[in-house]
C-alpha positions in Angstrom: -0.1 0.2 0.1 1.4 3.3 -1.2 0.9 6.3 0.9 0.5 9.6 -0.7 0.3 12.9 0.7 -1.2 15.6 -1.2 -0.7 19.7 0.0 -2.7 21.5 -0.7 -3.7 24.9 -0.2 -6.6 26.7 -2.5 -9.1 24.9 -3.6 -9.0 23.3 -7.5 -5.9 21.1 -8.5 -5.6 19.3 -5.1 -8.9 18.1 -4.8 -8.9 17.2 -8.0 -5.4 14.9 -7.8 -7.0 13.2 -4.8 -9.8 12.1 -6.6 -7.9 10.9 -10.3 -5.3 9.1 -7.9 -8.1 7.1 -5.9 -9.9 6.1 -9.0 -7.2 5.4 -10.5 -5.6 3.2 -7.7 -7.8 2.7 -5.3 -6.7 0.0 -3.9 -3.4 0.2 -4.3 -3.3 3.9 -2.5 -3.5 5.7 1.0 -4.1 9.3 0.5 -4.1 12.2 2.7 -4.6 15.4 2.0 -3.7 18.8 3.7 -5.6 22.0 3.9 -5.8 25.1 6.0 -10.0 24.7 6.3 -10.6 22.0 8.5 -14.5 22.0 7.2 -13.9 21.7 4.1 -10.9 18.9 4.9 -13.8 16.3 6.2 -16.4 17.1 3.7 -13.4 16.7 0.9 -12.0 13.8 2.6 -15.3 11.2 3.3 -16.2 12.3 -0.5 -13.0 10.8 -2.2 -12.4 8.7 0.7 -9.2 9.1 2.4 -7.4 10.8 5.1 -7.0 14.3 6.0 -4.2 16.6 8.3 -3.8 20.3 8.9 -0.1 19.5 9.7 1.7 19.7 6.4 5.4 17.7 8.1 3.3 15.7 10.2 1.8 14.1 6.7 4.4 13.3 5.3 6.8 11.8 7.2 5.3 8.4 6.2 4.5 9.4 2.7 6.2 7.2 0.1 4.9 9.6 -2.5 4.6 14.0 -1.8 2.8 16.1 -4.1 3.2 20.0 -3.6 -0.8 21.1 -5.0 -0.3 24.9 -3.9 -0.1 28.7 -5.5 2.6 29.9 -7.2 3.6 32.4 -4.5 4.0 30.6 -1.5 5.3 26.9 -3.5 8.5 27.6 -2.5 8.8 28.5 1.2 6.4 25.8 1.9 8.5 23.4 0.4 11.2 25.1 2.2 9.4 24.4 5.8 8.0 20.8 4.6 10.9 18.9 2.4 13.5 18.3 4.7 10.6 16.4 6.9 10.1 14.1 3.5 10.5 10.4 4.2 13.9 8.6 2.9 13.9 7.5 -0.8 10.5 8.5 -1.1 9.2 10.8 -4.2 8.4 14.6 -4.9 6.2 16.5 -7.1 5.1 19.6 -7.6 2.3 20.6 -9.7 2.8 24.8 -10.0 2.9 26.0 -13.6 6.4 27.8 -12.9 8.7 25.0 -12.5 12.4 26.2 -12.3 12.1 28.0 -8.3 9.4 24.9 -6.8 12.6 22.5 -8.9 15.5 24.6 -6.7 13.5 24.0 -3.9 12.6 20.2 -3.6 16.7 19.7 -4.9 17.8 21.6 -2.2 15.8 21.2 0.8 14.1 17.5 0.3 16.9 14.6 1.6 19.3 13.7 -1.3 17.6 10.3 -1.5 14.6 11.7 -2.6 13.0 11.4 -6.5 12.5 15.3 -7.7 9.6 15.4 -10.2 8.9 18.6 -10.9 5.3 18.5 -12.9 2.8 20.7 -14.6 -0.4 19.6 -16.2 -1.8 22.0 -18.5 -4.9 21.6 -18.0 -7.8 22.6 -15.4 -9.0 20.6 -13.0 -12.6 20.0 -14.1 -12.0 17.4 -16.5 -12.8 13.7 -16.1 -10.3 11.6 -18.2 -6.5 13.0 -18.5 -6.8 12.0 -22.1 -4.8 14.1 -24.9 -4.2 16.4 -21.9 -0.5 17.6 -21.7 1.8 17.0 -18.6 5.2 18.4 -18.7 8.3 16.5 -16.2 11.3 18.6 -15.8 13.2 16.2 -14.0 16.6 16.4 -14.0 18.2 13.9 -16.9 19.7 11.8 -14.5 16.5 10.8 -12.8 14.8 9.7 -15.9 16.0 5.7 -15.8 14.6 5.9 -12.1 11.9 3.2 -12.4 9.3 5.1 -10.6 9.8 7.6 -12.9 9.3 5.1 -15.6 6.2 4.2 -14.1 4.7 7.9 -13.8 5.8 8.3 -17.8 4.2 5.3 -19.0 0.9 5.4 -16.7 0.4 8.8 -18.0 0.8 7.7 -21.9 -1.1 4.8 -21.3 -3.9 6.9 -20.2 -3.6 8.9 -23.6 -2.4 11.9 -21.9 0.7 13.8 -23.7 3.8 13.4 -21.9 6.7 16.4 -22.7 10.3 15.8 -20.8 12.5 18.9 -20.5 13.9 20.9 -18.3 12.7 23.7 -15.6 14.3 26.7 -17.7 13.1 26.0 -21.1 9.7 24.8 -19.7 9.5 28.2 -18.2 11.0 30.0 -21.1 8.5 28.7 -23.3 5.6 29.1 -20.7 6.6 33.0 -20.7 5.3 32.7 -24.6 2.7 30.2 -24.1 1.3 31.6 -20.9 2.1 34.9 -20.7 1.6 36.3 -23.9 -1.7 34.9 -24.6 -3.2 35.5 -20.8 -1.7 39.3 -21.1 -3.2 39.9 -24.6 -6.4 38.1 -23.4 -6.5 40.6 -20.0 -5.4 43.5 -22.0 -7.8 43.2 -24.8 -10.9 42.9 -22.2 -10.0 46.0 -20.1 -9.5 47.5 -23.6 -13.1 47.2 -24.2 -14.4 48.1 -20.5 -12.2 51.4 -21.1 -14.1 51.8 -24.4 -17.7 50.9 -22.8 -18.1 48.6 -25.5 -21.8 47.4 -25.1 -21.0 43.3 -25.6 -24.5 42.9 -26.8 -24.5 45.2 -29.0 -21.4 44.5 -30.5 -23.0 40.5 -31.1 -25.2 42.3 -34.1 -21.6 43.0 -36.1 -19.9 39.9 -35.3 -18.0 37.9 -37.5 -17.8 34.1 -36.1 -13.8 35.0 -35.4 -14.9 37.8 -33.3 -17.1 35.3 -31.7 -14.8 32.9 -30.8 -11.8 35.8 -29.3 -14.6 36.8 -27.0 -15.6 33.5 -25.5 -11.9 33.1 -25.5 -11.4 36.2 -23.5 -14.2 35.5 -21.4 -13.2 32.1 -20.5 -9.9 33.7 -18.9 -11.8 36.3 -17.3 -14.3 33.7 -15.7 -11.0 32.2 -13.4 -9.4 32.8 -10.4 -7.5 36.4 -11.3 -4.6 35.5 -8.4 -4.0 32.3 -10.5 -2.8 34.6 -13.7 -1.0 37.0 -11.3 1.4 34.8 -10.1 1.9 33.2 -13.5 2.8 36.7 -14.7 4.7 37.8 -11.9 6.6 34.8 -10.6 8.5 33.7 -13.8 11.0 35.3 -14.3 11.7 34.6 -18.1 8.5 36.9 -18.4 10.2 40.5 -18.5 11.9 39.7 -21.5 8.8 38.8 -23.8 7.5 41.9 -22.0 9.9 43.7 -23.3 9.1 42.8 -27.2 6.0 42.9 -26.7 5.4 45.9 -25.8 8.0 47.3 -28.6 6.6 45.4 -31.0 2.9 47.0 -29.9 5.0 50.6 -30.2 5.6 49.5 -33.8 2.1 49.2 -35.0 0.9 52.2 -33.1 3.2 54.4 -34.5 2.1 52.6 -38.0 -1.2 53.6 -37.4 -0.4 56.8 -36.7 1.8 57.7 -39.3 -0.6 56.3 -41.5 2.7 54.0 -43.0 0.5 51.0 -45.0 4.1 50.1 -46.3 5.7 48.8 -42.9 2.5 48.0 -42.0 2.2 45.2 -44.5 5.7 44.7 -44.8 5.8 43.7 -40.9 2.6 41.6 -41.4 4.4 39.8 -44.8 7.4 39.2 -42.3 4.8 37.1 -39.7 3.2 35.0 -42.4 6.3 34.4 -44.2 8.1 33.1 -40.9 4.7 31.1 -40.0 2.8 30.3 -43.2 3.5 26.2 -42.9 1.4 26.9 -39.4 -1.1 29.4 -40.2 -2.0 27.2 -43.0 -3.0 24.5 -40.6 -4.8 26.8 -38.0 -6.3 28.2 -41.1 -8.0 24.5 -41.3 -8.4 24.1 -37.6 -10.6 27.6 -37.5 -12.8 26.7 -40.0 -13.9 23.5 -38.5 -14.2 25.2 -35.2 -16.8 27.9 -37.4 -18.7 25.3 -39.5 -19.3 23.3 -35.8 -20.2 27.1 -34.4 -22.7 27.4 -37.4 -23.9 24.1 -37.1 -25.0 24.7 -33.7 -26.9 27.8 -34.6 -28.5 26.1 -37.1 -29.9 23.0 -35.0 -30.8 26.0 -32.5 -32.8 27.5 -35.0 -35.1 24.2 -35.9 
């Protein structure tokens, strides 16, 4: 019987993890969840059929696997306080969306015998299956031959999840673009619409399918916890360079418009088109399918 402790802090992923692990290995594991709110712990533990504790340190002393499912802003601090008490030869993971800081903290404060597997599940905790979901594993190359790491990777792949193996630094650099740039763009767009006092409902009368998809995407982000997005923006050290390039590019296009510089506007767009032409063709077909499905739903609703 494997003992697993999930260190939780805010609602969301720690609860999903407990349910998922219990569902996948119900008769082979004993799960302990920790959180600050005793009433929530009692309720969740009863629903999931697992133990609970409000003492992080006591809960990890005998754990074969410890998972830190805490917010980005205090992940390193919690690891610093708890990791020295991890069981020798156990496994420790985190599931934050930034990897460099928690990776360094787990390596620094855990006993030397502990296997460190920094992990980033790239999805929201509202899914019933991990099929087609992305898991980024940033364990050191020297740890990837460990049978426990191989078991985790094989389990994810057999569950049809997409596993990406990389370094914590490379992960954070990629996330600075994949997460920061897309999120930042979304929030700036929505705040711009708010400042313009745009009547969204009225704008739907002028809607194109792409506009509706864009607005729906922005609204999806707005409906989530803004603290998470703030942490992603603020605590990834790779973000500032992306921020610099983004602002420079924004100013460039702003100057094109102010100066009525059509030649350079088109020239710059063409450069992007040439750079991304292969992907652009694929994305064109992808959005065509989304638009087709959207209008089929509208037709069905009107019948």
